[in-house]
KELUM-516345 format. One record per residue: x negated, z negated, y negated of N, C-alpha, C, O in turn. Coordinates in steps of 0.2 Angstrom, whole numbers, plus 5000, padded with zeros to 4 digits. Example, Ala and Ser with C-alpha at 12.3 -4.5 7.8 and 13.67 -1.06 7.14 Angstrom:
2
493449615028493849615022493449615016492949585017 493649655011493249645005493649615000493349604994 
This chain:
334
491050794902491650814900491850774894491850714894 492150804888492450764883493050734885493350754890 493350694881493950654882494550714883494950704887 494550754878495050814878495050854885495550874888 494350864887494250904893494550874899494850894904 494350804899494550764905495350764905495650764911 495650754900496350754899496650814902497150814905 496350874899496650934901496550954909496950974912 495950924911495850934919496350894923496550914928 496450834921496950794924497650824924497950824929 497850844918498550874917498550934922499050944925 498050974922498051034927498151014934498451044938 497750964936497750934943498450914945498750934950 498750874940499450844941499950904942500350904946 499950954937500351004937500351044944500851064947 499751064946499651094952499851064958500251084962 499750994958499950954964500750954964501050964969 501050934958501750934958502150994960502650994963 501851054958502151114960502051134967502451164970 501551094971501551104978501951064982501951074988 502251014979502650964982503350994984503651034980 503650974990504250994992504750964987504650914984 505350994987505950964983506050894983506150854978 506050864990506150794991505650754988505750694987 505050774986504550734983504450744976503950724973 504850794973504750804966504850744962505250694964 504650744956504650684952505350654950505750704948 505450594951506150564948505950514943505550464945 506250514937506050464932506450394934507050394934 506050344934506350274935506250234929505750224926 506850204927506850154922506850174915506750134910 507050244914507050264907507450334907507450364912 507650354901507950414900507450464898507550524897 506850444896506350484894506150534899506150514905 505950594898505750644903504950634905504750664910 504550604900503850604902503650534900503350514895 503750484905503450414904502750414904502350464906 502450364902501650354902501350364909500850394910 501750334914501450324921501750374926502350384925 501350394931501650434936501350404942500750404943 501850394947501650364953501750404959502250424960 501250414964501250444970501250384975500750354976 501750384979501850324984502250344990502450404991 502450294994502850305000503250245001503050194999 503850255003504350205004504150145008504250095006 503850165014503650105019502950085018502750045022 502650115013501950095012501850025009502150015004 501449985013501449915010501049915003501349874999 500549945002500249954996500649984990500649954985 501050034992501550054987502050004985502250004980 502249964990502749914989502549864983502949844979 501949844984501649804979501649834972501849794967 501449894971501449924965502149934962502249924956 502549954966503249964964503549894962503949894957 503349844965503649774963503349754956503749734952 502749774955502449754948502749804943502949774938 502849864944503249904939503949884938504149884932 504349854943504949834942504949764939505349754934 504449724940504449654937504249664930504549624926 503849714928503649724921504149774917504049784912 504649794921505149844918504849904915504949924909 504349924919503949984916504150044919504250054925 504350094915504650164917504050204920503450194918 504250244925503750294928504050354931504650354933 503650404933503850454937503650444944503150424945 504150444948504050424955504050494960504450534959 503550494964503450544969503350514975502850484977 503950504979503950474986503650524991504050564993 503050514993502750564997502950545005503050495006 502850605009502950595016502250585019501750625018 502050525021501350505023501250505031500750495033 501850525035501750535042501750615043501950655039 501550635049501450705051502150735050502650705052 502150795047502750835045502750895050502350935051 503350905053503450955058503451025054503751035049 502951065056502951135053502651135046502651185043 502251075044501951075038501451025037501250995043 501251005031500750955030500950895026501350905021 500850835028501050775024500750785017500150805017 501050755012500850775005500250735003499850754999 500050675007499450645005498850675008498250655006 498950735012498350775014498250835010497750875011 498650845005498650905001497950904997497850854994 497650964997497050964993497050944986496650904983 497650954982497750934975497850864975497650834970 498150834980498150754980497550724981497350674978 497150744986496450714987496050724981495650684979 496050784978495650794972495850744966495450724963 496550734966496750684961496450614962496250584958 496450594968496250534970495450524969495250474967 495150574970494450574969494250564961493750544960 494750584957494650574950494550494948494350474943 494950454952494950384951494550344956494550284957 494150384960493750354966493250304963492850314958 493250244966492650194964492050214967491950254971 491450184964490850204967490750164974491050114975 490350194978490350174985490550224990490750284988 490450204996490550255001491350265003491750225002 491450325006492150335009492250285015491750265018 492850265016493050225022492950275028493250325029 492550255033492450295039492550245046492750275051 492550185045492650135051493350115050493650125046 493550065055494150045055494249975059493949965064 494549925055494749865058495449845056495649785057 495849895054496549885052496649855046497249835044 496149845042496249815035496149875030495749915031 496549865024496549925019496249905013496249945008 495849845012495549835006495049885005494549895009 495049904999494549954996493849924995493349954997 493849854993493249824992492849814998492249814997 493149795003492749785010492749845014492249845019 493249885014493249945019493050005017492850055021 492950015010492750085007493450115005493950095006 493250175002493850214998494050265003493750305006 494750265004495150315008495350365003495750354999 495150435004495350484999496050515000496250554996 496450495005497050525007497550475009497950485014 497650425005498150375006498550365000498450394994 499050325000499450304994499350234993499250194997 499550204987499750244981499250264976498650244977 499450314972498950334966499350334960499950364960 499050304955499450304948499050344943498450334943 499450384939499150414934499350384927499950374926 498950374923499050344916498950404911498350414909 499450434909499450494905499150474898498850514895 499350414896499150404889498350394888498050404883 498050374894497350354894496950404898496350404899 497350454901497050504905496650474911496050494912 496950424914496550384920496950394926497550404926 496550394932496850394938496650324942496050314942 497150294944496950224948497150234955497750264956 496750214960496850224967496850164971497050174977 496750114969496750054973497350004971497349994965 497749984976498349954974498249894970498649874965 497749854972497649794968497449804961497649774957 496949854960496749874954497349904950497349884944 497749934953498349964950498749914947499049914941 498949864951499349804949499049764943499449754939 498449754944498149714938498149754932498249734926 498049824933497949864927498649864923498749864917 499249874927499849874925500049814921500349814916 499849754924499949694921499649684914499949664909 499049714913498649714907498949764902498949744896 499149824904499249874900499949874897500149914892 500449844901501149844899501349784895501149724897 501749794890501949734886502549704888502749654885 502949734893503549704894503549654901503049664904 504049614902504049574908503549524907503149514903 503549474912503149414912502449434914502249494917 501949394912501249404913501149384921501249324922 500849424925500849414932500149384934500049354939 499649384929499049354930498849314923498549334919 499249254923499149214917498449194915498049184920 498249184909497649154907497549094911497949044911 496949084913496749014917496949014924496748974928 497349064927497449064934497149124938497349134943 496749154934496449214937496049204944496149234949 495649144944495349134950495749114956495649124962 496249074954496749044959497149104962497249114968 497349154958497749214960497249254965497449284970 496649264962496149304966496049274973495949314978 496049214973495849184980496449194985496349204991 497049194982497649204987497649284989497849294994 497549324984497549394985496949414990497049454995 496449374990495849394995496049375002495949415007 496449325003496749305009497249365012497149385018 497649395008498149445009497749505011497949545015 497249525007496849585007496549595014496449645016 496349535017495949545023496449535029496149535035 497049535029497549535034497549605037497649655033 497549615044497549685046498249715047498449725053 498549725041499249755041499249815044499749835048 498749865043498749935046498749935053499149975056 498349895056498249895064498949865067499149885072 499249815063499849785066500449835066500849835070 500449885061500949935061500849985066501250005069 500250015067500050065071499950045079500050085083 499749985080499549965087500049915090500349885086 500049915096500549875100500149815103499549825105 500449755103500149695107500249715114500749735116 499749705118499749735125500249695129500449715134 500449635127500949595131501649595129502049585132 501749605122502449605119502449645113502149615108 502749705113502749745106503349725103503949745105 503349695097503949675093504149725088504649705085 503849775088504049825082504649855084504849865090 505049885079505649915080505549975085505050015084 506049985089505950045094505950115091505550155093 506250125085506250185082505550195079505250255079 505250145076504550145074504050165079503650205078 504150135085503650145090503750215092503250255093 504350245093504450315095504050365090503850415092 504150345083503850395078503150385077502850435075 502850335079502150315078501650325084501050335083 501950335090501550345096501150405095501450465094 500450405096500050465096499950495089499750555088 500150455084500150485077499450495074499350545070 498950465077498250475074498050545076497650585072 498150565082497950635084498350685080498050735078 498950675078499350725073498950725066498950775063 498850665064498450655057497850695057497650735053 497450685063496750725063496850795063496550835060 497350825067497550895067497750915060497450975058 498150885056498250905050497650905045497650955041 497250855045496650855041496150905043495950935038 496150925049495650975051495951045049495551085047 496551055049496851115047496651125040496551185038 496651075035496451085028495751095028495451145024 495351055032494651065031494351135033493951155030 494751165038494551225041494651285035494351335035 495051265031495251315025494851305019494951355014 494451255018494151245012493551285012493251305017 493351315006492851355005492151315006492151255004 491651345008491051315009490751285003490751324998 490551225003490251194997490751154993490651124988 491451164995491951124991491751054991491551024996 491951024985491750954984492250904988492250844988 492750934991493250904995493050895002493350855006 492550935005492350925012492150855014492450835019 491750825010491550755012492150705013492150665017 492650715009493250675009493650685015493850635018 493750745017494150765023493750745029494050715034 493050755029492650735035492750655036492750635042 492650615031492650545031493350525034493350475038 493850555031494550535033494650545041494950505044 494450605043494450615050494150565054494350545059 493550545052493150495056493450435056493450395061 493750415050494150355050494750355055494850305058 495150405055495750415059495550415067495850385071 494950445068494650435075494550365077494650345083 494250325072494050255074494650215074494750175079 495250235071495850195071496150205078496450165081 496150275080496450285087496150245092496450225097 495450235092495150205097495250125096495350095101 495250105090495350025089496050005092496049955095 496550035090497250015092497350025100497849985102 496950055103497050065111496750005114496850005120 496349965111495949915114496449855114496549825108 496649825120497049765120496749705117497149675113 496149695117495849635114495849635107496049585103 495749695104495749705097496449685094496549655089 497049715098497649705096497849625097498249605093 497649595102497749525102497449485096497749435094 496849505094496549475089496949485082496949445078 497149545082497549565076498149515075498349495070 498549505081499149465080498949395079499249355076 498349375082498149305081497949295074498049235071 497649345070497549345063498149325059498049295054 498749355061499249345057499549275058499949245053 499449235063499649165064499249125059499449085055 498549145058498149115053498349135046498349095041 498549195045498849215039499349175036499349155030 499849165040500449125038500249055037500549025032 499849025041499648955041499248945034499348895031 498848995032498548995025499048985020498948945015 499549015020500049015015500448945015500548915010 500548925021500848855022500448805019500648755016 499748805020499348755018499348755010499348705007 499348815007499348825000500048794997500048754992 500548815000501248784998501248714998501648684994 500948675002500948605003500548574998500548504997 500148604994499748574989500148564982499948524978 500848584982501248574976501948574978502148584984 502448554973503148554975503448614972504148614972 503148664969503448714965503748764970503548764976 504148814968504448864972503948924974504148964978 503448934970503048994971502348974974502148914975 501949024976501349014979500848964976500548924979 500848974969500348924965500748874961500448844956 501348864962501748814959502348844955502748874958 502448824949503048844945503048914943503548944942 502448944942502449014939502449064945502049064950 502849124943502849174948502249224946502249244940 501849234950501249274949501149334953501549344958 500649374952500449424956500349404964500449444968 500049344964500049314971500649314975500649334981 501249304972501849304975502149374977502449384982 501949424973502149494974501749514981502049544985 501149494981500749514987500949474993501049504999 501049404993501349364998501949395001502049395007 502449404996503149424998503149485002503449495007 502749534999502649605002502349595009502649625014 501849555010501549545016502049515022502049545027 502349465020502749425025503449465026503649465032 503649505021504249545023504049605028504449615032 503449625027503249675032503249645039503349675044 503049585039502949545046503749545049503749555055 504149535045504849525047505049595050505349595055 504949645046505149715049504749735055505049775059 504149705056503849715063503949665068503549665073 504449625067504649575072504249515073504349475078 503949495067503449435068503749375063503349335061 504349385061504649325057504649255061504749205058 504549265067504549195071503949155069503949095071 503449185066502849145064503049095059502649045058 503649095056503849035052504549005054504848985050 504649015060505248985063505148915063504648885062 505748875065505748805064505248775068504948725066 505148795074504648765079503848785077503448755080 503748825072503148845071502648795067502048805067 503048755063502648705059502548735052502148705048 502848795051502748825044503348815040503648875038 503648755039504248745035504248775028504748795026 503648765025503648785018503648855017503948885013 503348895022503348965022504048985023504349035020 504448955028505148975029505548965023505949005022 505448915019505848895013505648955008506048975004 505048965008504749015003505149085004505349125000 505149105010505449165012506249165012506549215013 506549115011507249105009507449135003507949155001 506949124998507049144991506649204988506849234984 506049204991505549254988505849324988505749364983 506049354994506249424994506949434990507049494989 507249384987507849384983507649404976508049414972 507049394974506849414967507049484965506949524969 507349494960507649554958507149614959507349664961 506549604956506049654957505949674964505849734965 505849624968505749644975506249674979506149724983 506949654977507449694980507549764978507649804982 507349774971507349844969506849884972506949944974 506249854972505649894974505549904981505149954983 505749854985505649854992506249864997506449905000 506649804996507249805000507749864999507949895004 507949874993508449924992508149994992508450044993 507449994991507150064991507150084998507150145000 507050035003507050055010507550025014507449985018 508250035011508749995014508850015022509149975025 508650065024508650085031508150055036508250065042 507650025033507149995037507349925039507249875035 507549915045507849855048507449825054507149875058 507249765054506949735060507349745066507949755066 507049745072507349745078507849685079507649635077 508449695082508949645082508649585088508749535087 508349615093508149565098507549525096507349475100 
């Protein structure tokens, strides 16, 4: 395909997808009075990976079109991240390599494979590009936008990547969907909404798969996604798996404590606020919402993490992109 043909094909895909979205998911322009910003983001309010991307956009003061999708099962309908036009859009940005079909509660594309039916997805209309991995999206936005601070400063790339690698391997997804067999700290409303969710997801995916024409290039994507959701349903029902998931987060917080003790600065790598801080703050704030803020309580020995979380979520970009975006998401009081 020529560049013009690629751009036309992408525009047609975006138009078709947007027309199929319900009114509540239609595009809202953020950060500008322009009707057609360069970037278009498909994301979800409570999605951890979406939080990271929205934080970068806010930190860089970059305008975009926001489509806040429903990524949980929808009564009487199909969640938007399972729509064929959405999956087709993501496939345009798919990295080389296999689809994700197994499950250990980690969302890293680099180690787990590509999931064709999750959020976020970013469209760069100026370059006719689709980006589908939150880490790559964040780095791309930092490189491509000229406003705001540089989040990956020259000379700090390796240090930042080392911190992000720690965060990327934390099993956040399993922590959200699965219960600790001895003490479930997740908010009661969340537990009620998420119980049995994998069976509902599989049913929605299968309903689309059954309607695809024979030979459709979308069939392998839906089959892989169903396989992954089946593996997830099995994984979170295993008590030992979930004990190990919770134990992993004790080590996750301890790793940041160790890093913070290497300097006296306010941020993960010292004086500069970087992409590592966006990733760490999003990760630890999610732990608070899931009832695990005790991991840096006074008796935990993680005093530097506790001090970090006294100020990191107050960063204006984080408040805008996460806290105020999901003002109704509160941790359980008990």
